[in-house]
C-alpha positions in Angstrom: 99.9 104.1 114.2 97.6 105.3 116.9 95.5 102.1 117.1 98.6 100.1 118.0 99.7 102.7 120.6 96.2 102.7 122.2 96.1 98.9 122.5 99.6 98.8 124.1 98.7 101.6 126.5 95.4 99.9 127.5 97.2 96.5 128.0 99.8 98.1 130.3 97.1 100.0 132.3 95.1 96.8 132.8 98.3 95.0 133.9 99.1 97.7 136.4 95.5 97.9 137.8 94.6 94.2 137.9 97.6 92.0 137.9 100.6 94.1 139.1 103.0 91.6 137.4 103.3 92.5 133.8 105.3 89.4 132.8 102.1 87.2 132.5 99.6 89.9 131.9 97.7 91.5 129.0 100.8 93.1 127.5 102.6 89.8 127.4 99.6 88.1 125.7 99.3 91.0 123.2 102.9 90.4 122.2 102.1 86.8 121.2 99.9 87.9 118.3 100.9 89.0 114.8 104.2 90.6 114.4 105.4 91.1 118.0 102.0 92.4 119.1 101.5 95.0 116.5 97.7 95.6 116.2 96.5 96.4 112.7 93.9 99.1 112.4 92.5 99.1 108.8 90.6 102.4 108.4 88.6 103.5 105.4 87.5 107.2 105.3 84.4 108.8 104.0 86.0 109.6 100.7 87.6 106.2 100.1 91.0 107.0 101.6 92.5 104.0 103.3 95.2 103.4 105.9 98.2 101.3 105.0 96.8 98.5 107.2 94.1 97.8 104.6 96.7 96.2 102.3 97.3 93.1 104.4 93.7 91.9 104.6 93.1 92.8 101.0 96.1 90.8 99.9 94.9 87.7 101.9 91.4 88.0 100.5 92.7 88.5 96.9 94.9 85.4 97.4 92.0 83.3 98.5 89.8 84.5 95.6 92.7 83.8 93.2 93.2 80.3 94.5 89.5 79.6 94.0 89.5 81.1 90.5 92.6 79.1 89.4 91.2 75.9 90.8 88.3 76.2 88.4 90.0 77.8 85.3 93.5 76.4 85.7 96.8 78.2 86.2 96.7 81.1 83.7 98.4 84.2 84.9 98.0 84.0 88.6 99.6 87.4 89.2 97.1 89.0 86.8 94.2 87.3 88.4 95.3 88.4 91.9 95.9 92.0 90.7 92.3 91.9 89.3 90.8 90.8 92.6 92.8 93.3 94.6 91.5 96.1 92.3 87.9 94.8 92.7 88.3 94.8 96.5 89.7 98.4 96.6 87.0 99.7 94.3 84.3 98.0 96.4 
């Protein structure tokens, strides 16, 4: 995805201009985050179209809402409850 490519390019440019040694620079620090430095760029378009990177935050939020719901109502169909919250998030 272009967001990830732009972040990597910017980190390498900063390393070259400011540090010179890329082993301890911005690029090395970027690689410590997430999945080997992959930067997620969740994008939502004007007509509701979404990039594939929206799925990860939506899944985390739906999981948290499901846990809160189940702590109050008990463990009844946790997969159904999570699916419900994911659908609510995507519709919002």
